[in-house]
C-alpha positions in Angstrom: 200.9 117.1 135.8 197.8 117.3 133.6 196.7 114.6 131.2 196.4 115.4 127.5 192.7 115.6 128.0 192.8 118.2 130.7 195.2 120.9 129.5 194.1 124.4 130.6 193.3 126.8 127.8 193.3 130.5 127.4 190.0 131.0 125.5 186.6 131.2 127.0 184.5 128.0 127.5 181.8 129.4 125.1 184.4 130.0 122.4 185.7 126.5 122.8 182.2 125.0 122.8 181.4 126.7 119.5 184.7 125.9 117.9 185.4 122.3 118.9 182.5 120.6 117.1 183.9 122.0 113.9 187.1 120.1 114.5 185.3 116.7 114.3 183.6 117.7 111.1 186.9 118.3 109.2 187.6 115.5 106.7 190.8 114.2 108.4 189.0 113.8 111.7 185.5 113.0 110.6 186.1 109.3 111.2 186.2 109.9 115.0 189.3 107.8 115.3 191.2 110.3 117.5 189.8 109.7 121.0 191.2 113.0 122.4 189.4 115.0 119.7 186.2 113.1 120.4 186.7 113.8 124.2 187.0 117.5 123.5 184.2 117.6 121.0 181.9 115.7 123.4 182.7 118.2 126.1 181.9 121.1 123.8 178.6 119.4 122.8 177.7 119.0 126.4 178.2 122.7 127.0 176.0 123.4 124.0 173.3 121.1 125.4 173.7 118.6 122.5 173.9 115.6 124.8 172.8 112.8 122.5 175.4 113.8 119.9 178.1 113.8 122.5 177.0 110.4 123.9 176.9 108.9 120.4 180.4 110.1 119.6 181.8 108.8 122.9 180.1 105.4 122.5 181.4 104.9 119.0 184.9 105.8 120.1 184.9 103.6 123.2 183.8 100.7 120.9 186.9 101.3 118.7 189.5 101.8 121.4 192.4 99.3 121.3 193.2 97.3 124.4 195.4 99.0 126.9 194.2 102.6 126.4 193.0 102.8 130.0 193.6 106.5 130.6 191.9 107.5 127.4 189.0 105.1 128.2 188.7 106.5 131.7 188.5 110.1 130.4 185.8 109.1 127.9 183.8 107.3 130.5 184.1 110.4 132.8 182.9 112.7 130.0 180.1 110.2 129.2 179.0 110.3 132.9 179.0 114.2 132.8 176.9 114.1 129.6 174.3 111.7 131.1 174.1 113.8 134.3 173.7 117.0 132.4 171.1 115.5 130.1 169.1 114.2 133.0 169.3 117.5 134.8 168.2 119.3 131.7 165.3 117.0 131.1 164.0 117.2 134.7 164.5 120.9 135.2 161.1 122.7 135.7 160.3 125.3 133.0 161.2 128.8 133.9 158.4 131.2 133.7 159.2 134.8 133.1 157.2 137.9 133.9 158.5 141.0 132.1 161.9 139.3 131.5 162.4 138.4 135.2 162.2 134.7 136.2 159.5 134.0 138.7 
């Protein structure tokens, strides 16, 4: 059984990554109250290399979670860890030099 945060989709990851940040900007969801939407938007932001935005959204949501939402909290913490790891890898990646369009 999959949790509500890990349902498989039928669209491509790139399509999801581009579409999901728009969900959080809609007026009904702009408050960031729905933690599952924040989880999905943060994942999309991670795939778009917008790490700080994703971390900020997750941190604000974790601060507002009611007591007892352990599964939602755990999912947000996992996504936060992925965002931090991806940001660190991105910051420490050596620049790629190209010669005629071919990485060297």
